N, C-alpha and C positions, 0 to 999 in steps of 0.2 A: 230335716226329717219329714216336714209337711210336703215338701216337693217329692220326696221319695214315695210317700204314701199316695199322693195324687197320681204319680206315674204308674204305680202298681194297680191302682183302681182303674185307670184308663186302659191298661193292658188287659185286665180282667174283663172289662166291658167289650173290648175288641174281640177277645177270645170267645165270649158268650155269643156275640152277634155272629161270628163265624160259625159257631156250632149250630145256631138256629138256622143259618142259611143251609148248612149241610143236611139238616134234618127236614127241611121243607120239602113238601111234595110238589112235583112238577108233572102236570098233565101233558102227555105227549100225543101229537097228531102228525102223521106223516102221509104223504102221497108219493107214489113211485111208479116208474115204468122200467122195463128192462127185458132181459132175456133169461131163458132157462134151457139147460141142455144136459145130456149125460156127461158124466165125469169119470176120469181115471182114478180119482180119489176113492178109496174104499173104506167105509166105516165098519166093515166086517160084521154087518148084521145078517143073520141067517135069512136066506130066501128073499133078498132085497136087492134092488139096483140103486145106484147113487146118482143124484142130481146136483147140479151146480147152478146157482143163480147169481146174476150180476144186475143190480138195480141202482138207479139214480133217482133222487127226489128232493123234495123240499119238506120242511117240518118246523114245528115250534122250537126245535133245537138248532135250526139252520139247515143249509143244504147238506146233502149226504150221499154217500155211495154205500151200498151193502153188498158184501160178498158172503155167500153161505153155501154150505154143502149139507145135503140131507139124504138119508136112506128112505126109500119108498118100497113098501112091501110088493112083492111080485104077484101075490094072490089077493083077489078082492075079498072084502070082509063085510058082514052085515052092518047096516047103519040106518037108524030111524030117519035121519035127515037126508039120506041119499038112497032112495029105494024105488025110484021110478023104473018103468019098464026099459028105458034106454039109458039108465044110469048104473055106474059101478063105483063103489067106494074102496079106496085104498088107504090104509093107515101108514103113518110115517114114524118108525120106532126111534129114530135118532137124528141129530143134526145140530148145527150151530153156525154162527156167523160173526162177522165183524163189521160194524158201522164205522165209516170214516167221515167225519164232519169237516166243513170248510176251514175251520181253524186248526185242523190237524188232530183234534181229540178223537180217540177211539172208544167204542162201546162194544163189549164182548157179550154175546148171548148164547145160551144153550137151549135147544128145543126140548120142551117137556111133553108136547103132544102135537101131532100133525094129522090132518084128515084131508084127503082129496076126493072130490066127487066129479067123476067124468060123466058128462052128459053127451052121448053120441048124437042125439037129435039136433043139437046146436053146435057140435064140433068144438066144445070147449070144456074146461075144467074149472071148478070153484074150489079153492084150497084155503084152509084155515090152519095157521100154525100158532102155537103158544110158546113164548120164549121167557126164560128166566134170565135176568141180567146178572152177569157174574163179575163185572168190573169194567175197567176202562183206563184211559190215560187222560192227561190234561184236566180239563174242567169236569170230566166224567170219571176221574180216578176213584172216587168214592161212591159211584153210582150203584144202586140196587133197584129191583122192582120187576115188573112183568110187562110184556108187550104182546099184543095179538096182531098177527099179520093176516090180512084177508086179500086174496088175489084172484083174478080171472086170468086163465092161461089159454092161449089158442095156438095150434100148431102152424108153423110157417114153412118148415121143411120136413119131409118124411124120407125114410130109407126106401129101398126097392120093394120092401114088403108092406109099405104103407104105415110103418111105425113112426110116430113123431120123434125127431131127433133134435130139433131146434124150435123153441117156442117163444112167443111174445107174451109178456106179463104186465098187467097193470093192477094197482091196488092201493090199499091203505094200511097203516100200522097205527094202533092206538094203545094207550096204556098209562101207567103211573111209574114215575121214577123218584127216588130219594137220593140225596147226596150230590145233586148237580150244582156246581158253582157257576153262576152267570149263565143261565140257560141259552142265551144267544151268543155266547163267546165274547171275547175281549172287545170286539168292535161294536157289540150291541145289536148288530144286524148282519144278515148274510143273504 
């Protein structure tokens, strides 16, 4: 009977430690580079075009790739943070993506807000996207939280009318996650 009680007590301790690990907060910092382009994917947002991004980077969660699709308004809108004489602001009404980490774990995100500020005087755009984490697989199966992506985008290729069609992007992603088991994956480093 004593052995049985010790076994049950040990099991309870292991379960509690696991639960503590799942509820622990993980600060996330990522840096990335990659490309952005128009896409045939259509998020069916009124008066918007669609963009597809392919980013690769390193982070506190290990190396990663990010694929995302987002709708960008076709009409500029007012913004206090993007109001210079050579600047135009465009909102992003919808989007989402999938992070794939080096250990094969996936992290799913939905965009809750997006803002692009195009500065024609320096031929680049500054974009800020807010993401809600909606789940994942592997060590990120129970993940939740929020992430903020900040990027600088510059045109690399334009069409015959001078419209950018292929762009280079660099930036960072920061935020907080909960429910991450072993933040650096099974190997402990990537």
